[in-house]
C-alpha positions in Angstrom: 29.2 40.9 -19.8 27.7 38.3 -17.1 24.0 37.7 -15.7 22.3 37.0 -12.7 23.1 33.0 -13.4 26.7 33.4 -12.7 30.0 34.9 -13.7 30.8 33.7 -17.9 27.4 31.5 -18.1 26.6 33.5 -21.5 29.6 31.4 -22.9 28.4 28.7 -25.6 28.4 25.0 -24.4 30.8 23.5 -26.8 33.4 26.6 -25.7 33.1 25.5 -21.8 33.2 21.8 -22.8 36.4 22.7 -24.7 38.2 24.8 -21.9 37.1 21.9 -19.2 38.5 19.4 -21.9 42.0 21.8 -21.9 41.8 22.0 -18.4 41.7 18.2 -17.9 44.6 17.4 -19.5 46.9 19.9 -18.5 45.7 18.6 -14.9 47.0 14.8 -16.3 50.0 15.6 -18.0 51.4 17.0 -14.7 50.5 13.9 -12.4 51.0 10.4 -11.9 48.5 7.9 -12.4 45.6 8.0 -10.0 44.7 4.3 -8.5 41.7 6.3 -6.9 39.2 5.3 -10.4 37.7 8.0 -12.1 35.4 9.7 -9.2 38.4 12.9 -8.7 38.1 13.6 -12.4 34.3 13.5 -12.5 34.4 15.6 -9.4 37.1 17.8 -11.3 34.9 18.3 -14.3 31.8 19.4 -11.9 34.1 22.1 -10.3 35.1 23.3 -12.9 31.9 23.3 -15.3 30.7 25.6 -12.0 33.7 27.6 -11.8 33.2 28.2 -15.3 29.6 28.2 -16.1 28.4 29.4 -12.8 25.4 28.0 -10.5 22.8 25.7 -12.7 19.4 26.5 -12.0 19.0 23.1 -11.3 21.4 23.1 -8.2 19.1 25.8 -7.0 15.5 24.6 -6.8 13.6 21.6 -5.9 11.5 21.1 -8.6 14.5 20.6 -10.5 16.0 17.6 -7.8 15.6 14.1 -10.2 13.5 13.1 -7.1 10.7 15.5 -7.7 11.1 14.9 -11.8 10.1 11.1 -11.4 7.4 12.2 -8.8 6.0 14.5 -11.2 6.2 11.5 -14.1 4.6 9.3 -11.4 1.8 12.4 -10.9 1.3 12.6 -14.4 0.8 8.7 -15.0 -2.0 8.2 -12.4 -3.3 10.9 -13.9 -3.6 10.0 -17.8 -4.8 6.6 -16.1 -7.8 7.9 -14.3 -6.3 6.8 -11.1 -7.3 7.8 -7.8 -4.7 8.1 -5.2 -4.8 5.1 -2.8 -2.8 7.1 -0.6 -2.8 9.8 3.0 -6.7 8.7 2.7 -8.4 10.6 6.3 -9.5 8.5 8.6 -11.4 9.7 11.7 -12.3 8.5 15.0 -10.1 5.8 16.7 -9.6 2.6 14.0 -10.8 -0.5 15.1 -11.7 -3.7 13.5 -13.2 -0.6 11.2 -12.8 2.6 10.6 -14.0 5.9 9.2 -13.2 7.3 5.8 -14.6 10.2 3.8 -17.7 9.8 6.4 -17.9 5.6 5.6 -17.1 3.1 7.6 -15.2 0.7 6.0 -13.1 -2.8 6.9 -10.0 -2.1 8.2 -6.9 -3.9 7.4 -4.5 -0.8 6.9 -3.5 -0.9 10.7 -0.5 -2.3 12.5 -2.8 -1.9 15.9 -2.4 -6.1 15.9 -3.8 -6.8 19.4 -6.7 -4.1 19.5 -5.1 -1.7 22.0 -4.8 1.8 20.6 -8.2 3.3 22.3 -8.4 0.4 25.3 -9.6 2.1 27.8 -7.0 1.4 30.7 -4.5 3.0 27.5 -6.2 5.9 27.0 -6.3 6.6 31.2 -2.8 5.9 31.6 -1.5 8.2 28.9 -4.6 10.8 30.1 -2.8 10.7 33.7 0.6 11.0 32.3 -0.7 14.5 30.8 -1.8 15.4 33.5 1.4 14.9 36.6 3.8 14.7 33.9 2.6 17.3 30.4 2.7 16.3 27.2 6.7 17.0 26.6 9.6 16.3 28.8 11.0 19.5 26.7 14.6 18.7 26.5 17.1 15.7 26.3 16.7 13.1 29.0 20.4 13.9 30.2 19.3 18.0 30.1 15.6 17.7 31.6 16.1 14.4 33.6 13.8 11.6 33.7 10.6 10.8 34.5 9.4 7.4 36.4 7.3 6.4 33.5 9.8 6.5 30.7 11.9 4.2 33.5 9.3 1.7 34.4 8.5 1.1 30.3 12.5 0.3 29.6 12.3 -2.2 32.8 9.4 -3.8 31.4 10.4 -3.8 27.8 13.7 -5.9 29.5 12.0 -8.0 31.3 9.5 -9.2 28.1 12.6 -9.4 26.5 14.8 -11.5 29.0 17.5 -9.1 28.7 19.2 -6.6 31.8 17.9 -3.3 30.4 16.4 -1.1 27.8 16.4 2.3 25.8 13.6 4.3 24.7 13.5 6.7 22.1 11.5 8.9 20.0 11.4 7.4 16.8 11.4 3.9 15.8 13.2 4.5 12.6 15.6 6.6 14.0 15.6 3.8 16.6 18.0 1.8 14.2 19.3 4.4 12.1 21.3 5.6 15.3 21.8 2.7 17.3 23.4 1.2 13.5 25.2 4.4 12.7 26.9 5.4 15.8 28.1 1.6 17.2 29.7 0.4 13.9 32.2 2.3 11.9 34.2 1.8 8.6 36.1 -1.3 9.5 33.4 -3.0 10.5 30.9 -4.9 8.3 27.2 -5.2 8.4 24.8 -8.6 6.8 21.2 -7.5 6.4 18.9 -9.6 4.9 17.7 -8.2 1.0 14.4 -7.3 2.2 15.6 -5.2 5.6 13.6 -2.4 6.5 14.6 1.4 5.2 15.4 2.3 8.6 18.4 -0.7 8.5 20.1 0.6 5.3 20.1 4.0 6.7 22.0 3.2 9.3 24.1 1.0 7.9 25.0 4.5 5.0 25.5 6.3 8.7 27.9 4.1 10.1 30.2 3.7 7.1 30.5 0.2 7.5 31.2 -2.0 4.5 27.5 -3.5 3.7 26.7 -7.2 2.6 22.9 -8.4 1.8 22.1 -11.8 1.8 19.0 -13.4 -0.1 16.0 -13.3 2.2 16.3 -15.4 5.3 18.8 -17.7 4.0 20.8 -18.4 7.1 23.2 -20.8 4.7 24.0 -17.8 2.3 24.8 -15.7 5.2 27.2 -18.4 6.6 29.4 -18.8 3.2 29.2 -14.7 3.1 30.6 -14.1 6.3 33.2 -16.8 5.9 34.0 -15.2 2.9 34.5 -11.5 4.5 34.4 -12.0 8.5 38.3 -12.0 8.6 39.0 -8.8 6.6 36.8 -6.8 8.9 37.0 -5.5 12.8 33.2 -6.3 13.5 30.8 -7.7 12.4 27.1 -7.3 12.4 24.1 -9.4 11.2 20.4 -7.7 11.3 17.5 -9.7 10.5 13.9 -8.9 11.2 11.4 -11.0 13.6 8.6 -10.6 11.1 8.5 -9.1 8.1 5.7 -6.6 7.3 6.5 -6.9 3.6 6.0 -10.7 3.1 4.5 -11.8 6.8 7.0 -14.6 6.9 10.1 -15.1 9.8 13.2 -16.2 9.9 15.0 -19.3 11.3 16.2 -17.9 14.4 18.1 -20.9 16.0 20.1 -21.1 12.9 21.0 -17.5 12.5 22.3 -18.0 16.0 24.2 -20.4 15.1 25.9 -18.5 12.5 26.5 -15.3 14.2 28.3 -17.5 16.8 30.2 -19.1 14.9 31.8 -16.6 13.0 31.7 -14.1 15.9 29.3 -11.6 15.0 27.0 -9.6 16.4 23.1 -10.2 15.9 20.6 -7.7 15.3 16.6 -8.5 15.1 14.5 -6.0 14.8 11.2 -6.7 16.2 8.9 -4.2 15.0 6.3 -6.5 13.6 6.9 -10.0 16.1 6.7 -8.1 19.2 2.9 -8.7 20.6 2.4 -11.1 17.4 5.1 -14.3 17.9 4.8 -16.7 20.9 2.0 -17.7 23.2 2.4 -14.4 25.6 3.1 -12.0 22.2 6.8 -11.9 23.8 8.4 -12.3 20.2 10.4 -14.4 18.1 12.5 -16.2 20.8 9.3 -17.2 22.9 8.2 -18.4 19.5 11.6 -19.7 18.4 12.2 -21.4 22.1 15.5 -19.8 21.7 17.4 -18.4 24.8 16.8 -14.2 24.5 20.3 -13.9 25.7 21.4 -15.2 22.3 20.7 -12.3 20.4 22.7 -9.3 20.9 20.5 -6.7 20.0 16.7 -6.5 20.3 14.8 -3.6 18.2 11.5 -2.8 18.4 8.8 -0.3 17.8 6.3 1.4 20.4 3.4 2.3 17.6 2.4 -0.8 16.6 1.0 -3.5 19.3 2.6 -1.2 22.1 -0.4 1.5 21.0 2.1 4.5 21.4 5.1 6.1 19.5 8.8 5.5 19.5 11.1 2.8 19.4 13.6 0.9 21.7 16.9 -1.1 21.9 17.4 -4.2 24.7 20.0 -6.1 25.4 22.5 -6.4 27.8 23.6 -3.7 30.1 26.9 -2.5 28.4 25.3 -2.2 25.4 22.3 0.3 26.8 25.2 2.6 28.5 26.8 3.0 26.0 23.9 3.8 23.7 22.5 6.6 26.0 26.1 8.3 25.8 26.8 7.5 21.9 23.9 7.3 19.9 23.1 10.6 18.7 19.3 9.8 18.1 19.0 9.8 21.8 21.7 12.0 23.2 20.9 14.8 21.4 17.1 14.5 21.0 13.6 14.5 23.1 13.4 12.4 25.5 10.3 9.6 25.1 7.0 12.1 25.7 5.1 10.5 28.8 1.8 9.8 27.6 3.5 8.1 25.0 5.6 6.2 27.2 2.8 5.5 29.2 0.8 4.3 26.6 3.1 1.7 25.7 3.6 0.7 28.9 0.0 0.1 29.6 -0.4 -2.0 26.4 2.2 -4.4 27.6 0.4 -4.8 30.4 -2.9 -5.3 28.6 -0.8 -7.5 26.3 0.3 -9.8 28.9 -2.4 -9.8 31.3 -4.8 -11.0 28.5 -3.0 -13.3 26.5 -6.2 -14.6 24.9 -5.4 -11.4 22.2 -2.1 -12.7 20.7 -4.4 -16.2 20.5 -7.2 -14.4 18.6 -4.7 -12.4 16.4 -2.9 -15.5 15.5 -6.2 -17.2 15.0 -7.2 -14.7 12.4 -4.2 -14.3 10.9 -4.2 -18.2 10.1 -8.0 -18.5 9.0 -7.3 -15.1 6.5 -4.1 -16.7 5.0 -6.3 -20.3 4.8 -9.5 -18.6 3.0 -7.0 -16.7 0.8 -5.6 -19.4 -0.6 -8.5 -21.8 -1.1 -9.3 -19.1 -3.4 -6.2 -19.0 -5.6 -4.9 -16.3 -4.0 -1.2 -15.4 -3.9 -0.4 -14.8 -0.2 3.7 -15.5 -1.4 5.7 -16.7 1.7 3.3 -15.5 4.3 3.0 -17.7 7.1 -0.7 -15.8 8.5 0.3 -14.4 11.4 -0.6 -10.8 11.2 0.6 -10.0 8.0 -0.7 -11.6 4.5 -0.1 -9.8 1.2 -1.6 -10.7 -2.1 0.9 -11.1 -4.8 -0.9 -9.1 -7.9 2.4 -8.5 -9.8 1.6 -4.5 -11.9 1.6 -1.8 -9.8 -1.3 -0.3 -11.8 -3.3 -3.0 -11.6 -2.6 -2.9 -7.4 -3.8 0.2 -7.3 -7.1 -0.2 -9.7 -7.7 -3.3 -7.3 -7.3 -1.2 -4.2 -9.9 1.5 -5.1 -12.4 -0.8 -6.2 -12.3 -2.6 -3.0 -12.1 0.7 -0.7 -15.0 1.2 -3.0 -16.7 -1.5 -1.9 -15.6 -0.7 1.6 -12.4 -2.7 2.2 -9.3 -0.4 3.6 -5.7 -2.0 3.3 -2.2 -1.2 2.0 -1.2 -1.1 -1.6 2.7 -1.4 -1.9 3.6 -0.7 -5.8 7.1 0.0 -7.9 9.4 1.6 -6.4 8.8 0.1 -2.7 9.0 -2.9 -4.3 10.1 -4.9 -8.1 8.0 -3.8 -10.7 5.9 -7.0 -11.0 6.1 -8.0 -7.3 3.3 -5.4 -6.4 0.6 -6.4 -4.0 -2.0 -5.4 -1.6 -0.9 -6.1 2.0 -3.7 -6.9 4.8 -2.9 -6.3 8.2 -4.9 -8.4 10.8 -5.8 -7.1 13.6 -7.7 -9.7 17.3 -10.1 -7.0 17.3 -11.1 -8.5 13.7 -14.3 -11.2 14.0 -14.9 -14.5 11.6 -17.3 -12.7 9.2 -15.2 -9.4 8.6 -12.0 -12.0 7.7 -14.7 -13.9 5.7 -15.6 -10.8 3.8 -12.5 -9.4 2.9 -11.4 -12.4 1.3 -14.5 -12.7 -0.6 -14.4 -9.7 -2.1 -10.7 -9.3 -2.4 -10.8 -12.5 -4.6 -14.1 -11.3 -6.8 -12.2 -7.9 -7.6 -8.9 -10.0 -8.3 -10.6 -11.7 -11.4 -12.6 -8.3 -12.1 -10.1 -5.8 -12.4 -7.4 -5.6 -15.2 -3.9 -4.4 -15.5 
């Protein structure tokens, strides 16, 4: 008699497997050899197992998910090693060059607020006025609930800064990449991406179904070779790079990538999440930094949560692209429109950035100082160019966590990055620089980092 786990679940495992093998043998004798590989046979075996043995406990409980089992193992390892979890610490108040964590004021190197505009009086005022006028939400998608002037003003400003025709704002930076790549490209297309591309880019490619081809980090020559080999076998080709890589703090050779994409008749997409407000004399991004005509890039992407002190993302480019995304990008068409206070905050942050270019200059100066001091102390900063992100490569994930905790005890908050976010052996402490930092804060952070690196063991 069967129990709650499913009909026939009392059958011994060896009997179940024998029945499955016999069924598959009978099926294989009746069919011609398949050209699809063994995937369909494995799927058939899974279906037979479920039919004979019922639904396994592993398939209907979250705690049996392999991902949770891995997480549980990591948590046990942390407990056994007596490590304090350095993630999800609670910050109080508006963070700037300092932040309050657990009632303690700490030096803050854990924020993407590169220009120090989160909490700026004009940005706060703009957000408050938007709430007073429009409320906290538009409550539906923009084609349903209509447009708000502040949304359109933000998009026009973003387009002007990028030097292109138009822009479109989304409610999430991650979703911007996913829905743009996922809805513009199809299985017959191919997407080439930098090996260190952000997760949102990879998720977008998976959604599109396009053939995915990584190329070595910042290696435009390797990309050139891969395009020469594969471009002719696909309908459309997209190349995706980033303006500034947040894990390593380096930048691509944009003119070289533009030349490669042009010769192979591919689209070029540049993710400016960490480069708008950081690169160029006015903070207009990597096109300004590299002296490239912005219209040579087909798709500009950015987020509103870094130098724009808000939340959301955007795409900028030619009018046809934006018109297409307005009706085809599911993450825009089926999603609520960007909230008025967020749009207003981002718009005002962009205006302050343009009115006060000294913020960009101060950020770049602080980044160079941090990088120079770190290298003088023998700290491995990898490929960082010192604009706004400087990693300290440690190697061991355990040592990296211990270092993060040791620095926190001394009063410095920063971002540890450990396996599996990076390969084991490439774990690091990641410092985000701000225009709000002063020289003494930068010097103190580097000095304490060097001292703890010499003390903390793996």
